[in-house]
N, C-alpha and C positions, 0 to 999 in steps of 0.2 A: 344415145338414149335421151329422150326428152325429160326435162326436169318435172318433178311432181307439181301439178297445179293444186294448190291447197286453198280452200275457201271455208270459212267458219260459218256454221248455221246462223241465220239471222232472219229477221222478219221483213227486211227491205230488199230491194233489188240488188243484185250483184252483177259485176261486169266481168266478162272474159273476152279479151281481144284476140281475134284470129287474124294472122297476116299470112298471105300466100307469097312465099319467096321462090316458088317454083316457076317454071316457064309454062306451066299448064294451068288451066282453070281448075278450081278445086271445089268440091261439093261442100256447102255449108251445113249439110244435114248431119252434124256431129251429134252423137248420142251420149249425153251425160248420165243417162239412166236415172233421171230424177223426175218424179211426178210433180206437177205444179197445180195445186188445188185452186189457185187464183185464175189460171187459164190463159188470160189474154197475152201477157208478155211472152210466156214460153210457147204459146200456141204459134205466134208469128215466127218464132225461131225453129220449133220442131217441125212445123209444116214443111220446112225446107228439105227434110229427109224424104218427103213424099214428092214435092214439087221439083226437087233437084235444081233449085236455084244455086248459083255458084258465086264464089269469091274470085273475081278475075285475078289473073297473075299480077302480083305486085300491089294489090289492094288489100284492104282489111275490113273486117266487120266486127262490131262489138255485140256480143251476145249478152242480153240483159234478162235475168230470170230470178225467180224466187227459189231459195234453197229450203225446202220443207223438211228434209230428213238428213241426218248425218250418215256417213258410211263410206265404203270403198267403192268408187265408181271409176269410169274411164270414158274417154271420148275418141272418136275417129270419124273419118269421112265415110259416106255411104255411096260413093261414086266409083264405078269401075273396080279395079283391083288394088286401090291405093293402100288398103289395110295390109295387104301382103307385101308391101314395100316398107312397112314400119312406120306408117303415118298414124300415130296414136300417142296418147299420153294418159297417165293416171290422173284422176281427180279425187282427192281425199277430202271429204267434208268432216271436219272435226266436230265432235259433240261437246258443247260447253259443260254438259253434265257427265262427261266420261269419268267413270270411277278410277281409271288409270291403274288397274291392277296388273301392270307389267312395267318392266324397267327400260325396255327399248322396243322400238317398232321398226319394221322395214317393209317396204313395198317390193314385191318380187313379181315381175311380169314375165310370163312364159310365152315363147314365140317359136314358130317354125319358120325356117329361113331358106330361101333358094336364090333370091335375086342376085345376079352377078356372079354366081358360082358356076363355073364351067359353061358360061354363056347363057345360062338359064335366066328366065324372067317370068313373073306371074302371067303376063299376057301371052307369052309363047306357050306356057304350060296350059293355060285355058284354051288357047287355039288348038293345041294338041289333043286335049280332052274332047273338044267338039268334033274335030276332024276324025279322030279315031274312035268315035262312039264310046268315049269313056276309057278307052284302052290305049290312047296315044299319049305322046309326051316325049320329053327329051331324056328322061332318066331310065336307068335299067338296074336290075338287081345285080349284086356282085360288086367287085371293086371295093369301094369304101374310102372313108377319110379317117384321119387320125381322131376326129371328134366323135366318130361313131363306132359301134361295135361291128356292124356290117351294114351294107346298104348301098344306095345309089351314089355315083360319083358326081352327079349333077341333078338339079331339080327336075321333077317331072313325075310321070306316072310309072310306078313300078308294079308290084303285084297288088291287086285290089283286095280290099276287105270291107266289112260293113261300117268301119269307123272312119274311113277317109279315102280320098281318091289320089292323093299326091304323096309321093315319097320324097321327103325333105332331106337334103344332105347335112343339115345342121339344125340343132335345137338350142335355144338361147334362154338365159335368164338375165333380165335387164340389159339385153342387147349384147351379151358376152357369151362366147362359146366355152366349152369345158376347159380348154387350155388357159383361159383367162377368167375363171369362175369368180364371181363376186363373193365376198365374205360378210356375214352378219356377226357382229361381236356382241355378246351378252355378258353382263357382269357375272362373276362367279357366284353361283347360287341364285342367280336371278331368273327372270322370266321374259321371254321375247314374244311380241305380237308380230306375226307374219301376215301381211295382207297380200294374198295371192290373186293374181289376175291372169286369166287365160286369154291372151291377145292373139293366139294362133288363128290361122285362116282355115285349116283343114285337119287339125289334130286335137284329139282328146288327150289330156295328160293325167296320169296317176301320180300323185305327189306324196312323198314320204320323207321322213328325216331318220337317218340311220340310228337305231338303238333308242328311239324316243317315242313317247306317246304324244299325240296331238289332241288338244282340246279345241273343238270347233265351236266358235262363238257367234259367227255371223255368216249368212248366206246372201249373196248379192247385196251386201251392205246392211241388211237388217238382222237384228239379234235373234238368236234362237236359244232355247234351253241348252246349255253346254253339253256336248257329246264327246266322249273320249274315244278316239280311233287311232289307227296306226297309218292310214292312208286315206286320201280323198281323190275321187275321180272328178275332173273338171272338164266340162265341154266348153267350146269356144264361146266367149262372152261372159262366162260365169266368174264370180268372185267368191272366194272363201277366206275368212279370217280365222286363224288358229293361234292358240297360245302353246308355247313349248318351254319346258324348264329343263334344259340339258344338264346332264352330269358333266363334270369337268372334262374337257377335251375338245376335239374338233370333229364335227360330224357332217356327213354329206346331206344336203338338201337336194333330192333328186326328183325330177319330173320325167317319168317314163312315158313315152308316147304309145297310146293303145294301138296295137296292131302294126306298129312300125318299128324301124331300127333306131338305135341311138338313144340318147337321153340328154336332157338339160341338167346343169349342175351348178349348185352354189354350196357354200360352206357355212356352218354354224359353229362359231368358236367361242369358248368361254374366255374371259379376260385373263384368267390365271394360267392359260395353256399356251405353251410354245411348241406343241407337238407338230410334227410334219403331217401334211394331209396324206391320208392313206390312199393306196391304189383301190379304186372302185370300178366296178363294171358298169352295166347299163340298167341294172335292176337290183333292188334291195329286198331282203326277206320281208320287210315291213310292207312292201307293195301288195303282198298277197295275204295280209292279215287285217282283220277288223276295218273294212272299208266303210266310209260314211254312206249311210242310206238316206238320201235327201228326202225320200217319200215318208220316212218315219220322223223326220225332224219336226220339232214343234216351235212355233214362234213364241217369243216372250209375250206376256199379256199386253205390254205396251205396243208391240209391233204387229200383233195379229190383226187381220181384217175382222170386222164385226161378223158375228155368226148370222146366218140367215140362209133361206132357200133362194135358189136362182129364180129370177123373174122369167128368164127365157134361156134357151140353149141353142147355140149355133154349132154346127158341125163343119170342121175344116179338115179336108183330106190333104195330106202331104203326098204329092204325086210326082211321078217321073221315073226315069230309068237311065242307066248308063248308056244304052243305045241311043245315039244322037245327042247325048248329054243334055236332055231336056228336063227341067225341074219346074214345078209350079205348085199352086194350091188350088184344090178342086179342079185339077186338070187344066188350069190356065196359068200362063206366065203373067208376071206383074204388069198391070196396065191393060190386060185383055179380059180380065174377069170383073165382076161386080164387087164393089167394096162391101164390107160388113157394116150394116147400119146399126147404130147404137144410140140409145136415148139417155140423156143426162138423168142420173139418179137411179137407174136400174142396175140390178146385179145380173151380169151376163155370164153364163157358163159357156166357155169355149171348149169344145171337145176336139182335141187334136188327134187325128187318126193317121198313123204313118202307114201308108199303103206301099212303101218301098222297102228295099232290102238294105238301105243305108240309114245310119243314125242322123237325126236332124235336131240340133239345138235351136229351139224356137224362142225368139225374143220379141217383146212387145214394147213399143215406144210410148212415152207419155203416161204410163200407168205401171203399177205393180200388180201382181196377182197372187193368189194362194191356190195351192192344190185343193181340189174340191172336197175337203173334209174339214170340219171345225178344228181350228187351232193349228192348221198346217203352216209350214214355213212360208214367209212372204218373200217373193222373188220377182225377177223380171225376165228370167231365162230358164227354160226347162228342157232337158234332153228327152227326146222321144225315140225309143228304141225301134228297130225294124219290126213292122207288122204289129205294133202295139198302139194303145190309145192312152192318152193322158188328158184329164179334164182339169181346167183351172177356172177360178172365179175372178171376174174383173168388176170392180166398182166403177161405174161410169161417172167420174167426178171431175173430168178435165176436158171440156169440149174442144174439138179440133179435128184435124185429119192426122191419123197416126198409123205408122207402118208396123206391120207384124211380119216377121221374116225369119228364114233360116239363117243362123249365124255362121254357117259355112260360107266363106267368101265366094267360092266358086259356084255353089248352088244359088246364092243370091244373085250373082251376076247372070246366071242362066234364067232367073225369073221366079225363084221360090219366095214370093212375098205377096202380101195383099195389104189392104188398109182398112182401119176402122174409121168410119165417118159418122160424126154426130148428126142426128136429124131431130127436128122438132115435131 
């Protein structure tokens, strides 16, 4: 598991050095999910996500960018299927004005894993999906591993559902399976801040803590009016910060994959407890109680986008089908369609219409957005359900070339992406 990269908010440029120690070229289009109001420095960096420039094997590149906002972020390559091989890390931007109303904090990264298990690999899984028209792959239902309740004995395609294409043999928290689950220790009577990141490639996770209430404070790094819930649903690429005040004991932190087998596990233990960890299955009662509704979340006054009417509306259809495993936007794979033109200073409403029977978490580079209602939560990734439409407002304040894409790694590899291009 990569160490957390931590950078404090500041008004000057910050450096992040990336070194490729692999034998392959590596995309330098890593997404820190940070908007840059100054434009120039970050533009040169983030354009790499579109132009697919590379960091050659054994070489390094220093990313220099302005950090405008604190929050829970992460970065990863946008080339091939590297994300599903675990090439990512969190980036936590501290807030100098953080009130610090918690006693400890922990970053918990959720991930689905198949690489190297039973001979599986992301590339072989993708090839199987393409060759089998979405029904191929190396996995099969049945069998199972000790880490799972039931499921495939190797990575690949099992039974399809609208939440994902790949049946994973293992689900991880901070790179560790259930048998080696990490533990978060909180002082007795204290409060923990959990920074949750879904780094999975094809899996939505429903997260809950056994016996506890969660207070959601941030979505995609930006503060919201706190909401008390018992579970949160996270699509790929989303981040959720929660506060929890556990009663004395040891409690499961469980990420249950939507529509799939197994679960990822960590433990929340109070410092005064020596209790043994209990036997738990793959789903908690809390998973089915009081789930966070992102669409009703309200940004804090400081984080909200300014109110206003859209200057223009653009329709983007999320298109494709499992047959042939072809995915795109407006019927075109990335590179085949026209970019979305945007002008500096305008408020652009982007209407995301999902014309498929699959969920698609849509992520925008270089900007954040708000759902198209006054005061809505500020985010950079939104889940669009099958045959549904979600509208978001984008303030055009960061000139450059910016990718908008589905954060399902396999859908992106198949072409479900476009770009926003600034014009004069």
